[in-house]
DRENBA-255842 format. One record per residue: residue in three letters; x, z, y of N, C-alpha, C in turn. Coordinates in nm, 2 decimals, padded with zeros to 4 digits. Each point is the difference from the previous one (the first is absolute). Example, Ala and Ser with C-alpha at 12.3 -4.5 7.8 and 13.67 -1.06 7.14 Angstrom:
// DRENBA-255842
R  rest     nc1     nc3     nc2    cac1    cac3    cac2     cc1     cc3     cc2
R   ALA   01.32   00.78  -00.57  -00.09   00.00   00.12   00.09   00.00   00.12
R   SER  -00.04  -00.07   00.11   00.09   00.00   00.11  -00.08   00.08   00.11
//
This chain:
// DRENBA-255842
R  rest     nc1     nc3     nc2    cac1    cac3    cac2     cc1     cc3     cc2
R   MET  -06.66   06.54  -03.62  -00.13  -00.05  -00.03  -00.01  -00.15  -00.01
R   PHE   00.07  -00.07   00.10   00.01  -00.15  -00.01   00.06  -00.04  -00.12
R   ARG   00.11   00.06  -00.04   00.08  -00.04  -00.11  -00.08   00.02  -00.14
R   THR  -00.08   00.11   00.00  -00.08   00.02  -00.12  -00.10  -00.11  -00.01
R   GLY  -00.06  -00.06   00.10  -00.09  -00.10  -00.01   00.07  -00.13  -00.05
R   ILE   00.12  -00.02   00.05   00.07  -00.11  -00.04   00.04   00.01  -00.15
R   VAL   00.03   00.11  -00.05   00.04   00.02  -00.14  -00.13  -00.02  -00.08
R   ILE  -00.11   00.06   00.03  -00.13  -00.01  -00.07  -00.03  -00.16   00.01
R   GLY   00.01  -00.06   00.10  -00.03  -00.15   00.01   00.08  -00.07  -00.10
R   LEU   00.13   00.02   00.00   00.09  -00.07  -00.09  -00.04   00.03  -00.15
R   LEU  -00.04   00.12  -00.03  -00.03   00.03  -00.14  -00.13  -00.07  -00.04
R   ILE  -00.09   00.00   00.09  -00.12  -00.09  -00.03   00.01  -00.14  -00.03
R   SER   00.09  -00.06   00.09   00.03  -00.14  -00.01   00.08  -00.03  -00.13
R   MET   00.09   00.10  -00.04   00.07  -00.02  -00.14  -00.10   00.01  -00.11
R   VAL  -00.10   00.08   00.00  -00.08   00.01  -00.10  -00.09  -00.12  -00.01
R   SER  -00.05  -00.05   00.11  -00.08  -00.12  -00.01   00.07  -00.12  -00.02
R   ALA   00.14  -00.01   00.01   00.09  -00.11  -00.03   00.01  -00.02  -00.15
R   HIS  -00.02   00.11  -00.08   00.00   00.01  -00.15  -00.12  -00.02  -00.06
R   ALA  -00.11  -00.02   00.08  -00.14  -00.02  -00.06   00.01  -00.13  -00.05
R   GLU  -00.10  -00.02  -00.11   00.00  -00.14  -00.07  -00.06  -00.09   00.10
R   LEU   00.07  -00.13   00.00  -00.04  -00.11   00.09  -00.09  -00.09  -00.09
R   ASN  -00.11  -00.04   00.04  -00.07  -00.10  -00.07   00.05  -00.15   00.02
R   ASP   00.02  -00.08  -00.10   00.04  -00.13   00.01  -00.12  -00.08   00.03
R   PRO   00.01  -00.08   00.12  -00.11  -00.09   00.04  -00.02  -00.13  -00.08
R   THR   00.11  -00.02  -00.09   00.00  -00.12  -00.08  -00.06   00.04  -00.13
R   ARG  -00.03   00.13  -00.04  -00.03   00.04  -00.13  -00.15  -00.06  -00.03
R   PRO  -00.02  -00.04  -00.13  -00.13  -00.06  -00.03  -00.11   00.11   00.03
R   VAL  -00.13  -00.05   00.01  -00.10   00.07   00.04  -00.03   00.11  -00.11
R   ASN   00.00  -00.04  -00.12  -00.03   00.10  -00.12   00.13   00.05  -00.07
R   TYR   00.11   00.02   00.07   00.12   00.06  -00.04  -00.02   00.15  -00.06
R   VAL   00.05   00.02  -00.11  -00.01   00.13  -00.05   00.14   00.06  -00.04
R   GLN   00.03   00.12   00.02   00.12   00.07  -00.04  -00.04   00.12  -00.09
R   ASP   00.08   00.03  -00.09  -00.01   00.13  -00.08   00.05   00.11   00.08
R   ALA  -00.01   00.13  -00.07   00.05   00.11   00.07   00.14  -00.01   00.04
R   SER   00.09  -00.05  -00.09   00.14  -00.01   00.03   00.04  -00.09   00.11
R   GLY  -00.10  -00.08   00.05   00.03  -00.10   00.11   00.04  -00.13  -00.05
R   LYS   00.00  -00.02  -00.14   00.02  -00.14  -00.05  -00.12  -00.07  -00.04
R   ASN   00.02  -00.12  -00.02  -00.12  -00.08  -00.03  -00.05   00.04  -00.15
R   GLY  -00.13   00.03  -00.02  -00.05   00.04  -00.13   00.01  -00.13  -00.09
R   ASN   00.02   00.03  -00.13   00.02  -00.11  -00.09  -00.12   00.00  -00.10
R   ALA  -00.10   00.07   00.03  -00.13   00.00  -00.08  -00.06  -00.14   00.02
R   LYS  -00.06  -00.05  -00.10  -00.06  -00.13   00.00  -00.10  -00.02   00.12
R   SER  -00.08   00.11   00.01  -00.11   00.00   00.11   00.07   00.01   00.13
R   ARG   00.12   00.04   00.02   00.05   00.01   00.13   00.10  -00.11   00.03
R   MET   00.01  -00.10  -00.08   00.11  -00.11   00.02  -00.04  -00.06   00.14
R   GLN   00.09  -00.04   00.07  -00.02  -00.06   00.13   00.08  -00.14   00.03
R   VAL  -00.08  -00.09   00.02   00.07  -00.14   00.03   00.02   00.01   00.15
R   SER   00.13  -00.01   00.04   00.02   00.01   00.14   00.02  -00.14   00.06
R   SER   00.04  -00.10  -00.08   00.02  -00.14   00.07  -00.01  -00.09  -00.12
R   ILE  -00.04  -00.13   00.02   00.01  -00.10  -00.09   00.05  -00.13   00.08
R   ILE   00.10  -00.06  -00.06   00.07  -00.12   00.05  -00.02  -00.11  -00.09
R   ILE  -00.07  -00.10   00.04  -00.02  -00.13  -00.08   00.07  -00.11   00.06
R   GLY   00.10  -00.05  -00.08   00.07  -00.13   00.05  -00.02  -00.11  -00.09
R   LYS   00.07  -00.11   00.02  -00.02  -00.12  -00.09   00.05   00.02  -00.13
R   GLU   00.11   00.08  -00.02   00.06   00.01  -00.13  -00.01   00.14  -00.06
R   ARG  -00.05   00.09   00.07  -00.01   00.14  -00.06  -00.12   00.09   00.09
R   ARG  -00.04   00.10  -00.09  -00.09   00.09   00.06   00.05   00.14  -00.03
R   VAL   00.00   00.08   00.11   00.06   00.13  -00.02  -00.10   00.11   00.07
R   ALA  -00.01   00.11  -00.06  -00.09   00.09   00.05   00.09   00.15   00.01
R   ILE  -00.02   00.08   00.09   00.06   00.12   00.01  -00.11   00.10  -00.04
R   ILE   00.03   00.08  -00.12  -00.09   00.10  -00.05   00.08   00.12  -00.01
R   ASP  -00.04   00.10   00.09   00.06   00.14  -00.01   00.14  -00.01   00.04
R   GLY   00.03  -00.09   00.10   00.14  -00.03   00.04   00.09  -00.08  -00.09
R   GLN  -00.05  -00.04  -00.11   00.08  -00.09  -00.10  -00.05  -00.14   00.01
R   SER   00.10  -00.09   00.00  -00.03  -00.14   00.01  -00.03  -00.05  -00.14
R   VAL  -00.11  -00.07  -00.02  -00.04  -00.05  -00.14  -00.04  -00.14   00.02
R   GLN   00.02  -00.08  -00.12  -00.05  -00.13  -00.02  -00.08  -00.01  -00.12
R   LYS  -00.06  -00.12  -00.03  -00.09  -00.02  -00.12   00.08   00.03  -00.12
R   GLY  -00.04   00.09  -00.09   00.08   00.02  -00.13   00.08   00.14   00.01
R   ASP   00.02   00.05   00.12   00.08   00.12   00.02  -00.10   00.12  -00.04
R   ASP   00.07   00.11  -00.04  -00.07   00.13  -00.04   00.02   00.10   00.12
R   ILE  -00.10   00.07   00.03   00.00   00.11   00.09  -00.10   00.11  -00.05
R   HIS   00.05   00.13   00.00  -00.08   00.10  -00.05  -00.06  -00.02  -00.13
R   GLY   00.06  -00.07  -00.10  -00.05  -00.02  -00.14  -00.10  -00.12   00.01
R   MET  -00.01  -00.07   00.10  -00.11  -00.11   00.01   00.09  -00.13   00.03
R   THR  -00.05  -00.11  -00.06   00.05  -00.14   00.04  -00.08  -00.07   00.10
R   VAL   00.08  -00.06   00.09  -00.07  -00.09   00.11  -00.04  -00.13  -00.06
R   LEU  -00.13  -00.02   00.00  -00.05  -00.13  -00.06  -00.01  -00.10   00.11
R   ALA  -00.04   00.04   00.12  -00.02  -00.10   00.11   00.02   00.07   00.13
R   ILE   00.04  -00.09   00.10   00.01   00.05   00.15  -00.08  -00.09   00.06
R   ARG  -00.11   00.05   00.06  -00.09  -00.08   00.09   00.01   00.04   00.14
R   PRO  -00.05  -00.08   00.10   00.02   00.02   00.14  -00.04   00.14   00.05
R   SER  -00.10   00.07  -00.07  -00.04   00.13   00.04   00.00   00.10  -00.10
R   GLU   00.06  -00.02  -00.12  -00.01   00.10  -00.10   00.10  -00.05  -00.12
R   VAL   00.05   00.10  -00.09   00.08  -00.01  -00.10  -00.08   00.03  -00.13
R   LEU   00.01  -00.08  -00.10  -00.07   00.02  -00.13   00.11   00.06  -00.10
R   LEU  -00.04   00.12  -00.05   00.09   00.07  -00.09  -00.06   00.02  -00.13
R   LYS   00.08   00.01  -00.12  -00.06   00.02  -00.13   00.09   00.11  -00.07
R   SER  -00.08   00.09  -00.07   00.06   00.10  -00.09  -00.10   00.04  -00.11
R   ASN   00.05  -00.01  -00.12  -00.08   00.04  -00.11  -00.15  -00.08  -00.01
R   ASN   00.01  -00.13   00.02  -00.11  -00.09   00.00  -00.10   00.04   00.11
R   LYS   00.04   00.07   00.10  -00.08   00.03   00.12   00.06  -00.06   00.11
R   GLU  -00.10  -00.06   00.08   00.06  -00.06   00.13  -00.04   00.07   00.13
R   LEU   00.10   00.01   00.09  -00.03   00.06   00.11   00.03  -00.07   00.14
R   GLN  -00.08  -00.01   00.08   00.02  -00.08   00.13   00.03   00.11   00.12
R   VAL   00.12  -00.02   00.06   00.04   00.09   00.11   00.00  -00.09   00.13
R   SER  -00.09   00.03   00.09  -00.03  -00.06   00.12   00.11   00.01   00.11
R   LEU   00.04  -00.08   00.08   00.08   00.01   00.11  -00.06   00.09   00.10
R   LEU  -00.12  -00.02   00.02  -00.08   00.08   00.10  -00.12   00.06  -00.06
R   PRO  -00.05   00.11   00.05  -00.13   00.06  -00.05  -00.11  -00.10   00.01
R   GLU  -00.09   00.01  -00.09  -00.12  -00.09   00.00  -00.06  -00.01   00.13
R   LYS  -00.03   00.10   00.07  -00.07   00.00   00.12   00.09   00.05   00.12
R   VAL   00.06  -00.09   00.08   00.08   00.03   00.11  -00.07   00.05   00.12
R   LYS  -00.10  -00.09   00.04  -00.08   00.04   00.12  -00.14   00.01  -00.04
R   ALA  -00.07   00.09   00.08  -00.15   00.01  -00.01  -00.07  -00.05   00.11
R   PRO  -00.11  -00.07  -00.02  -00.08  -00.05   00.12  -00.04   00.11   00.09
R   VAL   00.01  -00.04   00.13  -00.05   00.09   00.11  -00.14  -00.03   00.02
R   ILE  -00.09   00.10   00.00  -00.14  -00.02   00.03  -00.03   00.07   00.13
R   ARG  -00.03  -00.08   00.11  -00.02   00.06   00.12  -00.14   00.07   00.01
R   LYS  -00.01   00.11   00.07  -00.12   00.08   00.02  -00.12  -00.09   00.05
R   GLU   00.04  -00.10   00.10  -00.11  -00.08   00.06  -00.06  -00.09  -00.10
R   LEU   00.08  -00.04  -00.10  -00.06  -00.09  -00.10  -00.07   00.07  -00.10
R   GLN   00.01   00.13  -00.02  -00.07   00.08  -00.11  -00.16   00.02   00.04
R   LYS  -00.02  -00.01   00.13  -00.15   00.03   00.03  -00.09  -00.10  -00.02
//
């Protein structure tokens, strides 16, 4: 009986070890498609970081490093700004933000509402 409990405990721990772990450094609005890879639809493009130096500006979009003039998902990088990347395709411009527009919501205390 004791051995059965140990075996069951080991099986449960093995199953939980294979469960998906969330990356604490993943951006707030990170999206994956059903295959587990980054979606490449324009509406799902994700800027995960922007690096601005004296001589160059680099953005990471869907895991790919890009600079001004580079192409990604059929779009051309027009500008890399501190919090967004400006892209162009077929005379249409798209701004992809590093963070969602609204990161925090104000807290309204119940005492102040009266």
